[in-house]
C-alpha positions in Angstrom: 0.0 0.0 0.0 1.2 3.5 -0.8 -0.2 6.8 0.4 -1.2 9.2 -2.3 -2.6 12.7 -1.5 -5.1 14.3 -3.7 -5.6 18.1 -3.5 -8.8 19.5 -4.9 -8.7 22.9 -6.7 -10.1 24.5 -3.5 -7.2 23.1 -1.3 -9.2 20.2 0.3 -6.8 17.3 0.8 -7.6 13.6 0.6 -4.9 11.2 1.8 -5.7 7.6 0.6 -3.9 4.3 0.7 -3.8 2.6 -2.6 -2.7 -1.0 -3.1 0.5 -1.3 -5.2 -0.4 -2.4 -8.7 -3.7 -0.6 -8.8 -4.1 2.7 -10.7 -4.3 6.1 -9.0 -7.8 6.3 -10.6 -8.9 3.1 -9.0 -7.7 4.3 -5.6 -9.5 7.6 -6.0 -12.8 6.0 -7.0 -12.6 3.5 -4.2 -12.0 6.3 -1.7 -14.7 8.6 -3.3 -12.2 11.4 -4.1 -14.3 14.1 -5.7 -13.1 15.3 -9.1 -12.1 11.9 -10.5 -15.1 10.9 -12.6 -13.5 7.9 -14.4 -16.4 7.6 -16.8 -14.6 5.0 -18.9 -13.6 2.9 -16.0 -9.9 3.1 -16.7 -9.9 2.2 -20.4 -8.0 5.4 -21.4 -10.9 6.6 -23.4 -12.3 9.7 -21.7 -9.8 11.9 -19.7 -12.2 12.3 -16.8 -9.4 11.2 -14.4 -7.1 14.1 -15.4 -4.7 15.0 -12.7 -1.7 17.4 -12.4 1.6 15.9 -11.1 4.2 18.0 -9.4 7.4 18.3 -11.4 9.5 16.5 -8.9 7.4 13.3 -9.4 7.2 13.3 -13.2 10.5 11.4 -13.7 9.3 8.5 -11.5 6.3 7.9 -13.8 6.2 5.8 -17.0 6.2 7.8 -20.3 2.8 8.8 -21.6 1.4 6.6 -24.3 0.2 8.1 -27.6 -3.4 7.4 -26.5 -2.9 9.3 -23.2 -1.3 12.2 -25.0 -4.2 12.4 -27.5 -6.8 12.4 -24.7 -5.0 15.0 -22.7 -5.4 17.4 -25.7 -9.1 17.4 -24.8 -8.7 17.8 -21.1 -9.4 21.3 -19.7 -6.2 23.3 -19.1 -3.6 20.7 -19.6 -0.1 21.4 -18.2 3.3 19.8 -18.5 2.4 17.7 -15.4 -1.0 16.6 -16.8 -1.6 12.8 -16.7 -4.5 10.4 -16.7 -4.8 8.7 -13.3 -6.0 5.5 -14.9 -2.6 5.2 -16.6 -0.4 5.3 -13.5 0.0 2.2 -11.5 0.9 2.7 -7.8 4.2 1.4 -6.7 6.4 1.9 -3.6 8.4 4.6 -5.5 5.2 6.7 -5.7 4.5 6.5 -1.9 3.9 10.0 -0.6 3.1 11.5 -4.0 0.7 14.5 -4.1 -1.5 15.1 -7.1 -3.7 18.1 -7.9 -7.2 17.9 -9.3 -8.3 20.3 -12.0 -11.3 22.7 -11.4 -13.5 20.5 -13.6 -13.5 17.2 -15.5 -15.3 17.0 -18.9 
């Protein structure tokens, strides 16, 4: 289990334990983190699990797939640290990571 902290756009924090091997999206949904809609259930087909990763954590993540890059083009206000939470599997090297939720998911 690894602890991931979600910070809503209004500053509300949600610290959740996510089993290693599960996606950040799965952990958010299981813990009812608001702002992670996950409409496609993790199939990398909707971008409603868009999150912002702090720069110091980006190098620990796998590279974005072409599909993820394409979907992020449709996410509201993408940044250099934009990722889809369904595409990031939790592992011990991500324990303690903080992610930020956008104002809205579409």
